[in-house]
PDBQT receptor file of N, H, CA, C and O in Angstrom, charges set to zero:
ATOM      1  N   MET A   1      74.824 161.024 128.021  1.00  0.00    +0.000 N 
ATOM      2  CA  MET A   1      76.112 161.658 127.847  1.00  0.00    +0.000 C 
ATOM      3  C   MET A   1      76.917 160.866 126.818  1.00  0.00    +0.000 C 
ATOM      4  O   MET A   1      76.851 159.638 126.775  1.00  0.00    +0.000 OA
ATOM      5  N   SER A   2      77.657 161.564 126.014  1.00  0.00    +0.000 N 
ATOM      6  H   SER A   2      77.711 162.562 126.049  1.00  0.00    +0.000 HD
ATOM      7  CA  SER A   2      78.510 160.897 125.025  1.00  0.00    +0.000 C 
ATOM      8  C   SER A   2      79.713 160.257 125.728  1.00  0.00    +0.000 C 
ATOM      9  O   SER A   2      80.010 160.558 126.884  1.00  0.00    +0.000 OA
ATOM     10  N   ARG A   3      80.388 159.378 125.008  1.00  0.00    +0.000 N 
ATOM     11  H   ARG A   3      80.147 159.134 124.069  1.00  0.00    +0.000 HD
ATOM     12  CA  ARG A   3      81.585 158.731 125.552  1.00  0.00    +0.000 C 
ATOM     13  C   ARG A   3      82.625 159.795 125.922  1.00  0.00    +0.000 C 
ATOM     14  O   ARG A   3      83.271 159.712 126.966  1.00  0.00    +0.000 OA
ATOM     15  N   GLU A   4      82.769 160.784 125.055  1.00  0.00    +0.000 N 
ATOM     16  H   GLU A   4      82.243 160.851 124.207  1.00  0.00    +0.000 HD
ATOM     17  CA  GLU A   4      83.736 161.859 125.275  1.00  0.00    +0.000 C 
ATOM     18  C   GLU A   4      83.396 162.663 126.534  1.00  0.00    +0.000 C 
ATOM     19  O   GLU A   4      84.282 163.000 127.319  1.00  0.00    +0.000 OA
ATOM     20  N   GLN A   5      82.118 162.966 126.719  1.00  0.00    +0.000 N 
ATOM     21  H   GLN A   5      81.398 162.692 126.081  1.00  0.00    +0.000 HD
ATOM     22  CA  GLN A   5      81.688 163.704 127.903  1.00  0.00    +0.000 C 
ATOM     23  C   GLN A   5      81.934 162.889 129.167  1.00  0.00    +0.000 C 
ATOM     24  O   GLN A   5      82.428 163.419 130.162  1.00  0.00    +0.000 OA
ATOM     25  N   LYS A   6      81.592 161.605 129.133  1.00  0.00    +0.000 N 
ATOM     26  H   LYS A   6      81.190 161.174 128.325  1.00  0.00    +0.000 HD
ATOM     27  CA  LYS A   6      81.815 160.740 130.294  1.00  0.00    +0.000 C 
ATOM     28  C   LYS A   6      83.294 160.663 130.650  1.00  0.00    +0.000 C 
ATOM     29  O   LYS A   6      83.665 160.724 131.822  1.00  0.00    +0.000 OA
ATOM     30  N   GLU A   7      84.135 160.529 129.625  1.00  0.00    +0.000 N 
ATOM     31  H   GLU A   7      83.833 160.480 128.673  1.00  0.00    +0.000 HD
ATOM     32  CA  GLU A   7      85.577 160.444 129.844  1.00  0.00    +0.000 C 
ATOM     33  C   GLU A   7      86.108 161.719 130.495  1.00  0.00    +0.000 C 
ATOM     34  O   GLU A   7      86.890 161.658 131.443  1.00  0.00    +0.000 OA
ATOM     35  N   LEU A   8      85.681 162.864 129.986  1.00  0.00    +0.000 N 
ATOM     36  H   LEU A   8      85.046 162.913 129.216  1.00  0.00    +0.000 HD
ATOM     37  CA  LEU A   8      86.152 164.131 130.542  1.00  0.00    +0.000 C 
ATOM     38  C   LEU A   8      85.690 164.297 131.986  1.00  0.00    +0.000 C 
ATOM     39  O   LEU A   8      86.483 164.665 132.852  1.00  0.00    +0.000 OA
ATOM     40  N   VAL A   9      84.425 164.031 132.248  1.00  0.00    +0.000 N 
ATOM     41  H   VAL A   9      83.781 163.732 131.544  1.00  0.00    +0.000 HD
ATOM     42  CA  VAL A   9      83.888 164.156 133.611  1.00  0.00    +0.000 C 
ATOM     43  C   VAL A   9      84.623 163.218 134.559  1.00  0.00    +0.000 C 
ATOM     44  O   VAL A   9      84.981 163.610 135.669  1.00  0.00    +0.000 OA
ATOM     45  N   GLN A  10      84.850 161.980 134.126  1.00  0.00    +0.000 N 
ATOM     46  H   GLN A  10      84.559 161.661 133.224  1.00  0.00    +0.000 HD
ATOM     47  CA  GLN A  10      85.585 161.002 134.949  1.00  0.00    +0.000 C 
ATOM     48  C   GLN A  10      86.966 161.529 135.302  1.00  0.00    +0.000 C 
ATOM     49  O   GLN A  10      87.365 161.520 136.466  1.00  0.00    +0.000 OA
ATOM     50  N   ARG A  11      87.686 161.983 134.299  1.00  0.00    +0.000 N 
ATOM     51  H   ARG A  11      87.362 161.991 133.354  1.00  0.00    +0.000 HD
ATOM     52  CA  ARG A  11      89.064 162.450 134.527  1.00  0.00    +0.000 C 
ATOM     53  C   ARG A  11      89.111 163.718 135.382  1.00  0.00    +0.000 C 
ATOM     54  O   ARG A  11      90.005 163.883 136.212  1.00  0.00    +0.000 OA
ATOM     55  N   LEU A  12      88.151 164.600 135.172  1.00  0.00    +0.000 N 
ATOM     56  H   LEU A  12      87.425 164.465 134.498  1.00  0.00    +0.000 HD
ATOM     57  CA  LEU A  12      88.159 165.885 135.878  1.00  0.00    +0.000 C 
ATOM     58  C   LEU A  12      87.679 165.756 137.317  1.00  0.00    +0.000 C 
ATOM     59  O   LEU A  12      88.334 166.248 138.236  1.00  0.00    +0.000 OA
ATOM     60  N   TYR A  13      86.542 165.099 137.518  1.00  0.00    +0.000 N 
ATOM     61  H   TYR A  13      86.010 164.700 136.772  1.00  0.00    +0.000 HD
ATOM     62  CA  TYR A  13      85.921 165.094 138.843  1.00  0.00    +0.000 C 
ATOM     63  C   TYR A  13      86.203 163.851 139.673  1.00  0.00    +0.000 C 
ATOM     64  O   TYR A  13      86.207 163.925 140.902  1.00  0.00    +0.000 OA
ATOM     65  N   VAL A  14      86.436 162.721 139.041  1.00  0.00    +0.000 N 
ATOM     66  H   VAL A  14      86.432 162.660 138.042  1.00  0.00    +0.000 HD
ATOM     67  CA  VAL A  14      86.709 161.488 139.798  1.00  0.00    +0.000 C 
ATOM     68  C   VAL A  14      88.214 161.293 139.962  1.00  0.00    +0.000 C 
ATOM     69  O   VAL A  14      88.711 161.076 141.066  1.00  0.00    +0.000 OA
ATOM     70  N   ASP A  15      88.934 161.375 138.828  1.00  0.00    +0.000 N 
ATOM     71  H   ASP A  15      88.530 161.551 137.931  1.00  0.00    +0.000 HD
ATOM     72  CA  ASP A  15      90.387 161.187 138.877  1.00  0.00    +0.000 C 
ATOM     73  C   ASP A  15      91.113 162.444 139.343  1.00  0.00    +0.000 C 
ATOM     74  O   ASP A  15      92.299 162.385 139.668  1.00  0.00    +0.000 OA
ATOM     75  N   ASP A  16      90.416 163.586 139.382  1.00  0.00    +0.000 N 
ATOM     76  H   ASP A  16      89.453 163.634 139.118  1.00  0.00    +0.000 HD
ATOM     77  CA  ASP A  16      90.954 164.861 139.850  1.00  0.00    +0.000 C 
ATOM     78  C   ASP A  16      92.189 165.309 139.063  1.00  0.00    +0.000 C 
ATOM     79  O   ASP A  16      93.164 165.791 139.640  1.00  0.00    +0.000 OA
ATOM     80  N   LEU A  17      92.133 165.141 137.737  1.00  0.00    +0.000 N 
ATOM     81  H   LEU A  17      91.342 164.748 137.268  1.00  0.00    +0.000 HD
ATOM     82  CA  LEU A  17      93.255 165.544 136.899  1.00  0.00    +0.000 C 
ATOM     83  C   LEU A  17      93.137 167.016 136.517  1.00  0.00    +0.000 C 
ATOM     84  O   LEU A  17      92.042 167.578 136.476  1.00  0.00    +0.000 OA
ATOM     85  N   ASP A  18      94.264 167.617 136.243  1.00  0.00    +0.000 N 
ATOM     86  H   ASP A  18      95.154 167.161 136.276  1.00  0.00    +0.000 HD
ATOM     87  CA  ASP A  18      94.360 169.000 135.794  1.00  0.00    +0.000 C 
ATOM     88  C   ASP A  18      93.819 169.115 134.365  1.00  0.00    +0.000 C 
ATOM     89  O   ASP A  18      93.964 168.192 133.563  1.00  0.00    +0.000 OA
ATOM     90  N   ARG A  19      93.200 170.245 134.059  1.00  0.00    +0.000 N 
ATOM     91  H   ARG A  19      93.082 170.995 134.711  1.00  0.00    +0.000 HD
ATOM     92  CA  ARG A  19      92.640 170.475 132.728  1.00  0.00    +0.000 C 
ATOM     93  C   ARG A  19      93.667 170.235 131.633  1.00  0.00    +0.000 C 
ATOM     94  O   ARG A  19      93.357 169.593 130.629  1.00  0.00    +0.000 OA
ATOM     95  N   ARG A  20      94.877 170.736 131.807  1.00  0.00    +0.000 N 
ATOM     96  H   ARG A  20      95.129 171.257 132.622  1.00  0.00    +0.000 HD
ATOM     97  CA  ARG A  20      95.906 170.599 130.777  1.00  0.00    +0.000 C 
ATOM     98  C   ARG A  20      96.279 169.139 130.543  1.00  0.00    +0.000 C 
ATOM     99  O   ARG A  20      96.516 168.731 129.406  1.00  0.00    +0.000 OA
ATOM    100  N   LYS A  21      96.331 168.359 131.604  1.00  0.00    +0.000 N 
ATOM    101  H   LYS A  21      96.138 168.690 132.528  1.00  0.00    +0.000 HD
ATOM    102  CA  LYS A  21      96.642 166.930 131.474  1.00  0.00    +0.000 C 
ATOM    103  C   LYS A  21      95.529 166.213 130.724  1.00  0.00    +0.000 C 
ATOM    104  O   LYS A  21      95.793 165.352 129.884  1.00  0.00    +0.000 OA
ATOM    105  N   ILE A  22      94.298 166.564 131.026  1.00  0.00    +0.000 N 
ATOM    106  H   ILE A  22      94.084 167.263 131.708  1.00  0.00    +0.000 HD
ATOM    107  CA  ILE A  22      93.150 165.960 130.338  1.00  0.00    +0.000 C 
ATOM    108  C   ILE A  22      93.201 166.304 128.847  1.00  0.00    +0.000 C 
ATOM    109  O   ILE A  22      92.983 165.439 127.998  1.00  0.00    +0.000 OA
ATOM    110  N   GLU A  23      93.487 167.561 128.536  1.00  0.00    +0.000 N 
ATOM    111  H   GLU A  23      93.664 168.264 129.225  1.00  0.00    +0.000 HD
ATOM    112  CA  GLU A  23      93.579 167.975 127.138  1.00  0.00    +0.000 C 
ATOM    113  C   GLU A  23      94.644 167.170 126.397  1.00  0.00    +0.000 C 
ATOM    114  O   GLU A  23      94.427 166.739 125.265  1.00  0.00    +0.000 OA
ATOM    115  N   LEU A  24      95.781 166.973 127.030  1.00  0.00    +0.000 N 
ATOM    116  H   LEU A  24      95.958 167.324 127.949  1.00  0.00    +0.000 HD
ATOM    117  CA  LEU A  24      96.852 166.186 126.404  1.00  0.00    +0.000 C 
ATOM    118  C   LEU A  24      96.436 164.731 126.212  1.00  0.00    +0.000 C 
ATOM    119  O   LEU A  24      96.620 164.169 125.133  1.00  0.00    +0.000 OA
ATOM    120  N   GLU A  25      95.881 164.127 127.246  1.00  0.00    +0.000 N 
ATOM    121  H   GLU A  25      95.732 164.584 128.123  1.00  0.00    +0.000 HD
ATOM    122  CA  GLU A  25      95.504 162.717 127.191  1.00  0.00    +0.000 C 
ATOM    123  C   GLU A  25      94.384 162.458 126.191  1.00  0.00    +0.000 C 
ATOM    124  O   GLU A  25      94.355 161.412 125.542  1.00  0.00    +0.000 OA
ATOM    125  N   MET A  26      93.452 163.423 126.065  1.00  0.00    +0.000 N 
ATOM    126  H   MET A  26      93.476 164.273 126.591  1.00  0.00    +0.000 HD
ATOM    127  CA  MET A  26      92.327 163.254 125.149  1.00  0.00    +0.000 C 
ATOM    128  C   MET A  26      92.603 163.852 123.772  1.00  0.00    +0.000 C 
ATOM    129  O   MET A  26      91.771 163.755 122.870  1.00  0.00    +0.000 OA
ATOM    130  N   SER A  27      93.775 164.472 123.612  1.00  0.00    +0.000 N 
ATOM    131  H   SER A  27      94.451 164.550 124.345  1.00  0.00    +0.000 HD
ATOM    132  CA  SER A  27      94.170 165.126 122.352  1.00  0.00    +0.000 C 
ATOM    133  C   SER A  27      93.127 166.151 121.901  1.00  0.00    +0.000 C 
ATOM    134  O   SER A  27      92.656 166.131 120.764  1.00  0.00    +0.000 OA
ATOM    135  N   ILE A  28      92.784 167.042 122.826  1.00  0.00    +0.000 N 
ATOM    136  H   ILE A  28      93.166 167.058 123.750  1.00  0.00    +0.000 HD
ATOM    137  CA  ILE A  28      91.813 168.086 122.527  1.00  0.00    +0.000 C 
ATOM    138  C   ILE A  28      92.401 169.448 122.895  1.00  0.00    +0.000 C 
ATOM    139  O   ILE A  28      93.342 169.542 123.683  1.00  0.00    +0.000 OA
ATOM    140  N   GLU A  29      91.833 170.487 122.314  1.00  0.00    +0.000 N 
ATOM    141  H   GLU A  29      91.069 170.410 121.674  1.00  0.00    +0.000 HD
ATOM    142  CA  GLU A  29      92.259 171.846 122.616  1.00  0.00    +0.000 C 
ATOM    143  C   GLU A  29      91.463 172.393 123.795  1.00  0.00    +0.000 C 
ATOM    144  O   GLU A  29      90.441 171.832 124.188  1.00  0.00    +0.000 OA
ATOM    145  N   LYS A  30      91.948 173.491 124.347  1.00  0.00    +0.000 N 
ATOM    146  H   LYS A  30      92.779 173.947 124.028  1.00  0.00    +0.000 HD
ATOM    147  CA  LYS A  30      91.310 174.121 125.503  1.00  0.00    +0.000 C 
ATOM    148  C   LYS A  30      89.843 174.450 125.225  1.00  0.00    +0.000 C 
ATOM    149  O   LYS A  30      88.980 174.188 126.063  1.00  0.00    +0.000 OA
ATOM    150  N   SER A  31      89.560 175.015 124.066  1.00  0.00    +0.000 N 
ATOM    151  H   SER A  31      90.261 175.228 123.385  1.00  0.00    +0.000 HD
ATOM    152  CA  SER A  31      88.178 175.378 123.735  1.00  0.00    +0.000 C 
ATOM    153  C   SER A  31      87.285 174.138 123.657  1.00  0.00    +0.000 C 
ATOM    154  O   SER A  31      86.121 174.184 124.053  1.00  0.00    +0.000 OA
ATOM    155  N   THR A  32      87.826 173.039 123.152  1.00  0.00    +0.000 N 
ATOM    156  H   THR A  32      88.772 173.001 122.830  1.00  0.00    +0.000 HD
ATOM    157  CA  THR A  32      87.073 171.787 123.069  1.00  0.00    +0.000 C 
ATOM    158  C   THR A  32      86.803 171.240 124.460  1.00  0.00    +0.000 C 
ATOM    159  O   THR A  32      85.713 170.739 124.735  1.00  0.00    +0.000 OA
ATOM    160  N   PHE A  33      87.799 171.336 125.343  1.00  0.00    +0.000 N 
ATOM    161  H   PHE A  33      88.685 171.743 125.120  1.00  0.00    +0.000 HD
ATOM    162  CA  PHE A  33      87.625 170.897 126.730  1.00  0.00    +0.000 C 
ATOM    163  C   PHE A  33      86.419 171.596 127.352  1.00  0.00    +0.000 C 
ATOM    164  O   PHE A  33      85.548 170.951 127.937  1.00  0.00    +0.000 OA
ATOM    165  N   TYR A  34      86.381 172.917 127.220  1.00  0.00    +0.000 N 
ATOM    166  H   TYR A  34      87.089 173.441 126.746  1.00  0.00    +0.000 HD
ATOM    167  CA  TYR A  34      85.298 173.679 127.842  1.00  0.00    +0.000 C 
ATOM    168  C   TYR A  34      83.942 173.414 127.176  1.00  0.00    +0.000 C 
ATOM    169  O   TYR A  34      82.912 173.417 127.850  1.00  0.00    +0.000 OA
ATOM    170  N   ARG A  35      83.937 173.187 125.866  1.00  0.00    +0.000 N 
ATOM    171  H   ARG A  35      84.774 173.185 125.318  1.00  0.00    +0.000 HD
ATOM    172  CA  ARG A  35      82.690 172.872 125.170  1.00  0.00    +0.000 C 
ATOM    173  C   ARG A  35      82.132 171.528 125.644  1.00  0.00    +0.000 C 
ATOM    174  O   ARG A  35      80.938 171.413 125.924  1.00  0.00    +0.000 OA
ATOM    175  N   ILE A  36      82.990 170.520 125.734  1.00  0.00    +0.000 N 
ATOM    176  H   ILE A  36      83.960 170.613 125.507  1.00  0.00    +0.000 HD
ATOM    177  CA  ILE A  36      82.563 169.194 126.197  1.00  0.00    +0.000 C 
ATOM    178  C   ILE A  36      82.087 169.276 127.638  1.00  0.00    +0.000 C 
ATOM    179  O   ILE A  36      81.048 168.716 127.986  1.00  0.00    +0.000 OA
ATOM    180  N   LYS A  37      82.846 169.975 128.476  1.00  0.00    +0.000 N 
ATOM    181  H   LYS A  37      83.690 170.430 128.193  1.00  0.00    +0.000 HD
ATOM    182  CA  LYS A  37      82.493 170.099 129.890  1.00  0.00    +0.000 C 
ATOM    183  C   LYS A  37      81.148 170.800 130.059  1.00  0.00    +0.000 C 
ATOM    184  O   LYS A  37      80.318 170.357 130.853  1.00  0.00    +0.000 OA
ATOM    185  N   GLU A  38      80.923 171.889 129.323  1.00  0.00    +0.000 N 
ATOM    186  H   GLU A  38      81.598 172.249 128.678  1.00  0.00    +0.000 HD
ATOM    187  CA  GLU A  38      79.673 172.631 129.443  1.00  0.00    +0.000 C 
ATOM    188  C   GLU A  38      78.473 171.756 129.063  1.00  0.00    +0.000 C 
ATOM    189  O   GLU A  38      77.461 171.743 129.764  1.00  0.00    +0.000 OA
ATOM    190  N   LYS A  39      78.593 171.036 127.965  1.00  0.00    +0.000 N 
ATOM    191  H   LYS A  39      79.415 171.046 127.396  1.00  0.00    +0.000 HD
ATOM    192  CA  LYS A  39      77.490 170.173 127.528  1.00  0.00    +0.000 C 
ATOM    193  C   LYS A  39      77.234 169.056 128.539  1.00  0.00    +0.000 C 
ATOM    194  O   LYS A  39      76.082 168.715 128.810  1.00  0.00    +0.000 OA
ATOM    195  N   ALA A  40      78.297 168.491 129.092  1.00  0.00    +0.000 N 
ATOM    196  H   ALA A  40      79.233 168.768 128.872  1.00  0.00    +0.000 HD
ATOM    197  CA  ALA A  40      78.143 167.426 130.085  1.00  0.00    +0.000 C 
ATOM    198  C   ALA A  40      77.452 167.953 131.343  1.00  0.00    +0.000 C 
ATOM    199  O   ALA A  40      76.599 167.272 131.912  1.00  0.00    +0.000 OA
ATOM    200  N   LEU A  41      77.810 169.147 131.774  1.00  0.00    +0.000 N 
ATOM    201  H   LEU A  41      78.503 169.701 131.311  1.00  0.00    +0.000 HD
ATOM    202  CA  LEU A  41      77.198 169.717 132.976  1.00  0.00    +0.000 C 
ATOM    203  C   LEU A  41      75.735 170.082 132.750  1.00  0.00    +0.000 C 
ATOM    204  O   LEU A  41      74.925 170.000 133.673  1.00  0.00    +0.000 OA
ATOM    205  N   ILE A  42      75.399 170.479 131.542  1.00  0.00    +0.000 N 
ATOM    206  H   ILE A  42      76.058 170.545 130.792  1.00  0.00    +0.000 HD
ATOM    207  CA  ILE A  42      73.994 170.750 131.224  1.00  0.00    +0.000 C 
ATOM    208  C   ILE A  42      73.190 169.462 131.306  1.00  0.00    +0.000 C 
ATOM    209  O   ILE A  42      72.101 169.439 131.880  1.00  0.00    +0.000 OA
ATOM    210  N   ILE A  43      73.724 168.395 130.733  1.00  0.00    +0.000 N 
ATOM    211  H   ILE A  43      74.608 168.413 130.266  1.00  0.00    +0.000 HD
ATOM    212  CA  ILE A  43      73.042 167.095 130.801  1.00  0.00    +0.000 C 
ATOM    213  C   ILE A  43      72.882 166.658 132.248  1.00  0.00    +0.000 C 
ATOM    214  O   ILE A  43      71.806 166.213 132.647  1.00  0.00    +0.000 OA
ATOM    215  N   TYR A  44      73.948 166.782 133.038  1.00  0.00    +0.000 N 
ATOM    216  H   TYR A  44      74.822 167.143 132.713  1.00  0.00    +0.000 HD
ATOM    217  CA  TYR A  44      73.885 166.406 134.450  1.00  0.00    +0.000 C 
ATOM    218  C   TYR A  44      72.814 167.230 135.172  1.00  0.00    +0.000 C 
ATOM    219  O   TYR A  44      72.025 166.684 135.943  1.00  0.00    +0.000 OA
ATOM    220  N   GLY A  45      72.789 168.523 134.926  1.00  0.00    +0.000 N 
ATOM    221  H   GLY A  45      73.431 168.966 134.300  1.00  0.00    +0.000 HD
ATOM    222  CA  GLY A  45      71.801 169.395 135.560  1.00  0.00    +0.000 C 
ATOM    223  C   GLY A  45      70.379 169.003 135.203  1.00  0.00    +0.000 C 
ATOM    224  O   GLY A  45      69.483 169.060 136.046  1.00  0.00    +0.000 OA
ATOM    225  N   GLU A  46      70.171 168.605 133.949  1.00  0.00    +0.000 N 
ATOM    226  H   GLU A  46      70.899 168.559 133.265  1.00  0.00    +0.000 HD
ATOM    227  CA  GLU A  46      68.846 168.151 133.527  1.00  0.00    +0.000 C 
ATOM    228  C   GLU A  46      68.455 166.863 134.251  1.00  0.00    +0.000 C 
ATOM    229  O   GLU A  46      67.318 166.711 134.696  1.00  0.00    +0.000 OA
ATOM    230  N   VAL A  47      69.403 165.945 134.362  1.00  0.00    +0.000 N 
ATOM    231  H   VAL A  47      70.327 166.068 134.001  1.00  0.00    +0.000 HD
ATOM    232  CA  VAL A  47      69.132 164.642 134.981  1.00  0.00    +0.000 C 
ATOM    233  C   VAL A  47      68.772 164.794 136.455  1.00  0.00    +0.000 C 
ATOM    234  O   VAL A  47      67.852 164.134 136.939  1.00  0.00    +0.000 OA
ATOM    235  N   VAL A  48      69.479 165.646 137.163  1.00  0.00    +0.000 N 
ATOM    236  H   VAL A  48      70.226 166.182 136.770  1.00  0.00    +0.000 HD
ATOM    237  CA  VAL A  48      69.210 165.797 138.595  1.00  0.00    +0.000 C 
ATOM    238  C   VAL A  48      68.131 166.838 138.886  1.00  0.00    +0.000 C 
ATOM    239  O   VAL A  48      67.778 167.066 140.043  1.00  0.00    +0.000 OA
ATOM    240  N   GLY A  49      67.613 167.464 137.837  1.00  0.00    +0.000 N 
ATOM    241  H   GLY A  49      67.900 167.279 136.897  1.00  0.00    +0.000 HD
ATOM    242  CA  GLY A  49      66.492 168.372 138.004  1.00  0.00    +0.000 C 
ATOM    243  C   GLY A  49      66.840 169.810 138.328  1.00  0.00    +0.000 C 
ATOM    244  O   GLY A  49      65.957 170.588 138.688  1.00  0.00    +0.000 OA
ATOM    245  N   HIS A  50      68.104 170.182 138.209  1.00  0.00    +0.000 N 
ATOM    246  H   HIS A  50      68.821 169.550 137.917  1.00  0.00    +0.000 HD
ATOM    247  CA  HIS A  50      68.496 171.568 138.488  1.00  0.00    +0.000 C 
ATOM    248  C   HIS A  50      68.263 172.482 137.299  1.00  0.00    +0.000 C 
ATOM    249  O   HIS A  50      68.125 173.695 137.457  1.00  0.00    +0.000 OA
ATOM    250  N   ILE A  51      68.220 171.897 136.107  1.00  0.00    +0.000 N 
ATOM    251  H   ILE A  51      68.333 170.912 135.979  1.00  0.00    +0.000 HD
ATOM    252  CA  ILE A  51      67.987 172.656 134.891  1.00  0.00    +0.000 C 
ATOM    253  C   ILE A  51      66.804 171.998 134.194  1.00  0.00    +0.000 C 
ATOM    254  O   ILE A  51      66.809 170.782 134.000  1.00  0.00    +0.000 OA
ATOM    255  N   PRO A  52      65.796 172.764 133.814  1.00  0.00    +0.000 N 
ATOM    256  CA  PRO A  52      64.679 172.154 133.076  1.00  0.00    +0.000 C 
ATOM    257  C   PRO A  52      65.181 171.505 131.793  1.00  0.00    +0.000 C 
ATOM    258  O   PRO A  52      66.057 172.047 131.119  1.00  0.00    +0.000 OA
ATOM    259  N   TYR A  53      64.631 170.358 131.460  1.00  0.00    +0.000 N 
ATOM    260  H   TYR A  53      63.919 169.918 132.008  1.00  0.00    +0.000 HD
ATOM    261  CA  TYR A  53      65.018 169.645 130.252  1.00  0.00    +0.000 C 
ATOM    262  C   TYR A  53      64.838 170.544 129.054  1.00  0.00    +0.000 C 
ATOM    263  O   TYR A  53      63.794 171.175 128.889  1.00  0.00    +0.000 OA
ATOM    264  N   MET A  54      65.865 170.602 128.210  1.00  0.00    +0.000 N 
ATOM    265  H   MET A  54      66.713 170.089 128.344  1.00  0.00    +0.000 HD
ATOM    266  CA  MET A  54      65.830 171.450 127.028  1.00  0.00    +0.000 C 
ATOM    267  C   MET A  54      65.722 170.558 125.801  1.00  0.00    +0.000 C 
ATOM    268  O   MET A  54      66.539 169.655 125.616  1.00  0.00    +0.000 OA
ATOM    269  N   ILE A  55      64.732 170.800 124.969  1.00  0.00    +0.000 N 
ATOM    270  H   ILE A  55      64.069 171.533 125.120  1.00  0.00    +0.000 HD
ATOM    271  CA  ILE A  55      64.601 170.050 123.735  1.00  0.00    +0.000 C 
ATOM    272  C   ILE A  55      65.672 170.522 122.778  1.00  0.00    +0.000 C 
ATOM    273  O   ILE A  55      65.807 171.719 122.523  1.00  0.00    +0.000 OA
ATOM    274  N   LYS A  56      66.426 169.590 122.254  1.00  0.00    +0.000 N 
ATOM    275  H   LYS A  56      66.317 168.618 122.461  1.00  0.00    +0.000 HD
ATOM    276  CA  LYS A  56      67.563 169.934 121.379  1.00  0.00    +0.000 C 
ATOM    277  C   LYS A  56      67.243 169.622 119.962  1.00  0.00    +0.000 C 
ATOM    278  O   LYS A  56      68.073 169.841 119.079  1.00  0.00    +0.000 OA
TER     279      LYS A  56
């Protein structure tokens, strides 16, 4: 996972922050938030075996 993905996941799921607060703190737009989150969840799914590893 990239530093950006780790930061977003930490803030969203561990720190339990609101999406809008995360966007402000990370200086990102809503579309960027969802793009980073989607990629991070795909990586997580691959690691835990819920999604077959995808060659990128």
